[in-house]
N, C-alpha and C positions, 0 to 999 in steps of 0.2 A: 504494500500500500504506500501511498505518497505521504511523506512525513509532514510536509508543510500544508496543513489543511486550511490555513488562513487565506491563502491566495485563491481567490474565487475564479470560477470559470463563468464568464458572461455569455449568455445565449440570446443573441439579438434576433427578433422577428415575431412571427405570428403566434398568438395565444388564443385558442378557440375551442369549439366543440365539434367533434367528429360525429355526424349523424350516421350511424351504421345500421344495417338491417336489425341488429340485436339491441339497439338503443343508442343513447347519447354517451360519448366518452370524451374526457378532456384530451385535447390534442394540440397540434401545431408542432412542427419538427423541433424548433428551439426549446419549447417547454418540455417536450418529451425527452430531449437530450438532457435538459437540466435535471429532470426527475431521475434518470438513470445515472447521471454523474453523482447525484446525492446518494443513491443506493450503493455506489461504489466507494463512498467515503469522502467525496470532495464537497467543498462549499460551492453551490451553484446558484446563479442569479439570472432569471429571465429578464430580458430588457424588452418590454412590450407594453400593451395597453388593452384594457377591457372597458366595456360600457358600464354605466351606473344602472344596472338592471339585474334581474334575478340570475341570468346566466353568468354575468360578470361576478356577482357576489359569490356564487358557488365556485367559480374558478379560483378566486382569491382564497376562499376558505380551504379548498383542497391544496393549493400551493403552499399555504401556511402549514397545513397539517402534514404535508410531506417534508417540511423542514427547509424549504427553499427560501432564499432571500426575496423579499418583496419590495425592496427600496426602489427598484427601477421599473416597477409596473405602474403605469399611470391609469387612473380611473377617469374616463371621459364622460361628461354629461351630454355631449352632442353626437355621439356615435354609438351604435349597438355593439355588443360583444360578437366576435367573429363566429361564423358557422360554416362548416363544410359538409356537404351531403356526399357520402361515400357509397358507391355502387361496386359490388364485387363482380368482375367480369372474368372471362377466360384468361386474359393476359394479366390479371391482377386488379388492384383497386383503381377505380375511375373517380374523379373528383369534380364537384360543382362548388366552386369557392365563391362565397358571397363577397361582393365588392363594397368599398367605402365603409368599412367597419372600423372599430376602435384600433386594431393593430396596424391599420394603414396610416395611423396618426400617432406614432410613437414620439414621445417628447422626453428628452433628457433634462434632468434638473439643471437649473442655472449653476448650482454648485454641487456637482456630483459627489456621492459618498466616497469615502476612502477606498472602498473595495474596487472602484474603477481603476484608479492609478496603480493598485497593487495586484490587478488581475493576472493570473497565470496563463490564461488563454481566453480568446474571444472567438466564439463560434458564430458563423453567419451563413445565410443561404441566399437563394435567388428570389424566392417568392416575396419576401418582405421588402424587396427593393423595387417593387412594381410601381411605386409612386415616388415622385421627386422629393416630397417631404421626407420620407424615410431614408432616401439615399443621402440627403444632407445630414440627417441625424446620425446615420451610420458613419459617415466620414468623420464627423466630430468625435464620435465614440472611439473609432479606431485610433485617432490621434491621441486621445486621452489615455488609451490603454498602454502606451509606451512600448515596452518590450514583451508584452504578452504574445503568446503563440497565436497566430492568426489562422483559423481553421475554416476553410470554405467547404460547406456541405452543398454540393451543386443542386441536387434535389429539384430537378426541372418539373414545373407544373404548368402545362399549356393553359391559357395562351400567354402566360407571364414568363416567357423563357427566351427572350430575344438573345441571339448569340452574342451580339456586341456587348450587352450588359454582362453576360456570363463570363466572357473572356476578360473584360475589364476588372471584374471582381477577382477572377482567378489569379490575375497578375499581382494582386496585393497579398496573396496568401502564402503562409509557410507550409501548410498542409492542405491538400485537396482530396476530398472523398467524393466519388461518383460511382454510378453503376455502369455495367457494360453497354446498356442501351444509350445512356447519356454520352458515354465516350464515343460510341459510333456516330451519334447525331452530330456532336460538336466537331469531331475530327473528319467527318464525311467519309467514313470507311467502316465496314463491319469487321470486327475482330472476333474470331472464334475463341472459346475459353482458353485454348492452349497457345493463343497469340496475344493475350492481354498484356504481357510484358511489353510488347512493342507499342501498344496503345498507351501504357503508362509512360514509357520513355518519350513517345511523341508528345504527350500532354506536358511532360516535364520540360521538354525543349521549348515548347511554344510559350510556356508561362514562366520559365525560369524558377520553378518550384521543385525542390528536390525530393519531397515526400508526397507520393501519389498513391492513394488506395483505390482500387477498383473492385467492386463486388459483382458477382455474377450468379446470384440466387442459388439454385440447387447445385450449380457446378463448383462454387467455392468463391474465394476472394484472394486478392494479391496485394502486396505492399512493396512499393519501390522506396527504399530508404538507404542512405549512404551508398548510392549507386548500385545497390544489390536488390534483386527481385526475389520475393518470397511468395510462394503460392500454397494455399491450404484448401483442400477439398471440403465441401460441406458434409454434414451428417444427414441421413434420412430422418425426416420428422413427419408427424401428422399435424399439418398446419390448420389452425382455426381461422386466422386472418393475418395478413402480413403488415397491416397498418402499424407503424411505429417500430417495426423490427430494424429498419435501417438506422433509426435514431438511436436505438440502444447499441447497435454496432458502433456508431460514431462515438458514443459516450465512452465505451470501453477502449476504443482506439485512442481517444484523447487521454484517457486515464493512463494507458500504457506509455504513450509518448511523454507525458509529463513526468512519469516516474523516472525516466532517463536511464534505467538500468535493465530494461527488458529487451529481449531479442525480438526481431520481427515475427518470428514463429509464435512466441508466447503471446505477443500483442494480438496477432490475428486469431489465435485459438480462443482467447478470452472474448474477443469481439464476436466471433462466430457463435460461441456458446450463448452469449447474451441475446443475440438476434434470434437464434433458434428457440430459446426459451420464450421470448415475447411472441414470436410467430405461432407458437403452439398454445397461446392463451388469448382470451378475449381482450380487445382494446390495446392501446399503446403503452399503458402504464400499469401492468398487473403488479400485485404485491409480491415481493420476494426479498430474500436476503442473500448476501454474498460473503463467503468465508474469506479469510486472508489469502488462501491459496486459490481462490477463484471459483469454488464450487457454488452453484446457484441452487437455492431451495425455496419452495413456495411455503407459505404458512399453513 
């Protein structure tokens, strides 16, 4: 585990409810990642906004109950809490993302709390950058975070996935995580699972980012780090839904990178185990605990 628990991981972006066939679940990639980072023993802080409504009140209650920092979550009187309607299709989840909601209007405090300047990492994605307001707020936050590890979770969600925006964000990152479909789309070439090393190296060359992680679902995942490529196959599981599995993978990836003394194989194994656990349970934030050696157990 990481010894310095005071250095927070900031997770900038959407905070909302996923409306699944089985009910409403708290979601949004940054908030999901924050939840799993906390489960792994790190201090995690969503940087987002909710509406002053029943759904917003319940999100704030849950975030506080999970033990996450709430200092950077703004409550807005003028916008509703975010909602995403999720449909499960053959190719995976499909999303109807409601626009002009609270998380489209994230606002940093005039005088940010100390945890911003002391952050160990800053996680950000593409979706929350769909509006100019948030892009300006994110730029300010990135500057305030100083030497924090900048982690870009590509997480493309059409129609908010303009390639120019994605590439501009990627070029500011120290770590980039994406899936094989996203790599194919952005690089304009389909890479079979056994050729994803080439995709990672192509992505690294284009962005000047030395740490690239590519996930490929049931085939496995790979990590380019210190010029070396490490690939780890997936385990067979009985999936309930895959919503949030990638966010839990990202959390474990960041946890391992911040530890600084973990091999790429160990980092990938723990990230894979996290994602497989979440995919085999309902919702993006199932209850569980993690032992110091990385074993995951449900209550």
